[in-house]
VEXKOLZA-950959 format. One record per residue (C-alpha): x, y, z. Coordinates in steps of 0.001 Angstrom, whole numbers, padded with zeros to 6 digits, always signed. Last residue first. Example, Ala and Ser with C-alpha at 12.3 -4.5 7.8 and 13.67 -1.06 7.14 Angstrom:
# VEXKOLZA-950959
+013670-001060+007140/+012300-004500+007800/
# end
This chain:
# VEXKOLZA-950959
+086965+027219+022201/+083507+026780+023641/+080601+026337+021209/+078196+029213+020767/+074561+029353+022263/+072012+032024+020840/+069918+033830+023406/+066145+032901+023533/+063765+035776+022843/+063012+034631+019251/+062227+031020+020288/+059819+032123+022950/+057840+034453+020545/+057568+031602+018071/+056048+029247+020589/+053366+031805+021628/+052502+032584+018013/+052031+028965+017002/+054622+027690+014499/+054542+028732+010843/+055007+025806+008476/+058341+024493+007495/+057215+020865+007802/+053317+020638+007965/+051811+020600+011453/+050241+017263+012500/+046421+017029+013330/+045378+013690+014600/+041682+012693+013892/+040301+010086+016243/+038557+007228+014633/+035136+006325+015961/+034861+002623+016779/+032576+000842+014334/+029122+000172+015630/+027803-003221+016144/+024237-003467+014890/+021707-003593+017721/+019435-006516+017632/+015790-005513+017573/+015527-006463+013897/+013149-004316+011872/+010109-005948+010499/+009204-005728+006736/+005822-004089+006195/+002812-005986+005178/+000259-004503+002800/-002917-006517+002475/-004091-006791-001114/-006649-004661-002912/-009512-005421-005227/-011319-002366-006483/-014964-001957-007361/-016710+001035-008886/-020465+001166-009106/-022924+002777-011441/-020444+003155-014337/-019825+006537-015803/-015997+006503-015931/-016047+003046-017547/-017840+004368-020657/-016248+002749-023735/-015589-000978-023283/-017474-001824-020005/-020258+000490-021098/-020870-001365-024330/-020959-004807-022704/-022842-003755-019567/-025475-001902-021602/-025883-004986-023843/-026301-007143-020712/-028981-004760-019360/-031172-004923-022408/-033961-006831-020668/-033995-004405-017765/-034174-001491-020186/-037238-002913-021828/-038904-003638-018455/-038452-000019-017391/-037637+000186-013743/-034888+002918-014191/-031425+003093-012699/-029769+003803-016100/-027710+000791-017441/-023995+000995-016857/-024134-001061-013673/-020577-002412-013337/-016955-001385-013128/-013661-003156-012169/-010283-002141-010799/-007390-004423-009936/-004458-004407-007484/-004902-001590-005001/-002297-002057-002077/-003775-001822+001375/-002369-000135+004511/-005322+002140+005412/-004161+005189+003568/-003594+003151+000514/-007185+001870+000497/-008630+005300+000968/-006468+006672-001848/-007554+003892-004247/-011249+004774-003376/-010689+008425-004102/-008962+007554-007494/-011762+005317-008481/-014377+007909-007683/-016358+007540-004538/-019921+007840-003378/-020853+008897+000272/-024020+007556+001580/-027233+006919-000288/-027928+006637-004012/-026502+003143-004201/-029222+001737-001954/-031724+002532-004734/-034672+005023-004648/-031998+007702-004017/-030904+007496-007647/-028041+010120-007702/-025240+007627-007138/-026802+005344-009736/-026321+007879-012416/-022624+007558-012263/-019875+010116-011640/-019743+009433-007891/-019376+005697-008495/-021247+003794-005769/-018978+001413-003856/-017854-002173-004148/-014629-003033-002162/-012851-006358-002727/-010431-007273+000036/-007615-009746-000594/-005477-012035+001563/-001721-012534+000882/-001052-012718+004551/-004291-013467+006364/-007034-010854+006635/-008363-010292+010137/-006187-007312+010994/-006559-005479+007617/-010359-005806+007847/-010146-004373+011316/-007915-001513+010090/-010517-000810+007335/-013328-000678+009906/-011324+001649+012248/-010543+003949+009320/-014013+004310+008078/-015946+004470+011366/-018986+006456+010268/-019865+003812+007646/-022307+004409+004756/-020119+004593+001690/-017755+001788+002851/-020510-000671+003790/-022970-001385+000974/-020704-004072-000305/-017349-005127+001231/-016134-008664+000168/-013289-009975+002258/-011161-012914+001135/-008705-015148+003005/-009817-014636+006555/-007998-015853+009752/-004897-013547+009981/-005865-012162+013433/-008971-013703+015107/-012556-012938+014149/-015450-011137+015905/-014988-007881+013984/-014667-004794+016134/-014890-001673+013878/-017661-003120+011802/-019745-003774+014967/-021723-006887+014837/-024777-008863+013676/-023833-012268+012429/-024765-014024+009274/-024151-017698+008154/-027404-019210+009298/-027800-022925+009014/-029647-024385+006009/-032116-022787+003679/-033009-019045+003852/-029415-018113+003692/-029251-015854+005500/-031338-014387+008222/-031630-010584+008276/-029551-007984+010148/-029765-004351+011018/-027998-001270+009579/-026731+000356+012791/-025679-003125+014003/-023428-003580+011075/-023864-006810+009094/-021215-009546+009302/-021214-012377+006747/-019745-015922+006590/-018599-018244+003889/-016421-021265+004502/-014194-023569+002423/-015267-021705-000730/-017061-023668-003456/-020174-024914-001815/-021373-021393-001090/-019294-019098-003226/-022074-018336-005667/-024351-017212-002789/-022010-014411-001579/-023292-011613-003820/-026847-011031-002485/-025224-011624+001085/-022894-008580+000869/-024971-006148+002959/-022075-004583+004954/-019258-007082+005396/-018859-010354+003583/-016122-012795+004706/-014766-015618+002584/-012555-018473+003810/-010762-020052+000821/-010314-023650-000188/-011785-023050-003545/-012243-019404-004340/-012050-019489-008157/-012998-016774-010635/-012569-013804-008178/-012231-010767-010444/-014401-012090-013178/-016863-013495-010562/-017143-010091-009054/-018152-008677-012464/-020908-011239-012845/-022189-010581-009305/-022326-006919-010099/-024529-007476-013209/-026701-010151-011566/-027309-008224-008441/-028213-005035-010361/-030787-007011-012392/-032261-008434-009215/-032495-005027-007644/-034270-003584-010690/-036711-006491-010712/-037446-006003-007015/-036329-008389-004253/-032962-006725-004016/-034620-003392-003255/-036915-004800-000556/-033988-006351+001272/-031988-003200+001244/-035021-001130+002370/-035611-003451+005333/-031962-003540+006258/-031889+000245+006670/-029270+002038+004673/-026141+002836+006625/-025253+006353+007624/
# end
């Protein structure tokens, strides 16, 4: 079940939420350093991480699930958010270049339909970046944060979900190594936690993120391949071999013939 939109907004307005946004956004930037000319779609509650792409990408839009709720975004300028069903996205086939899925996979009750819709709207060569709570991390147990709700995933589980829904995992990232505490001292040392954790403690990160590409199968031609005519096998008796029993009996009963003198 999705976290309510009010709780999500309040978390990202807090000091802990702002720190989480900076750390995750920095890792997303490492995976997607340049999105110029791309169409970017956010699903779930991805708006805190879409702002760096405004002005860089060709177009940025976001869809928030109806069971979660919606909030206007961005505060300035025209709205770029729509309320919809994650299993029925309001976009045509092959129209999106990048999909950022945050606070969506762990809360949806329509996992496979949602992933199939993402596959449908992605263009050939498109990428989806999923950000989910790591089941080994402390953030998955912190129910005062959005990452403590829903179903957390390990990296291997997330890769399996992507493969089962026709995606090919490409790159894996991790973020949020700092404990989910509101201590001002810990918040100030968050970059150091990220540096050390990214080198030595990836298995205990707060979130796991995997970039995957759209898997496209080769089509099979409807033209029937001409079949070679089947060769008939001809069985020929070997010279000197035994004749069939019926034929042999006839030959033995026949009277010998002699020439006339």
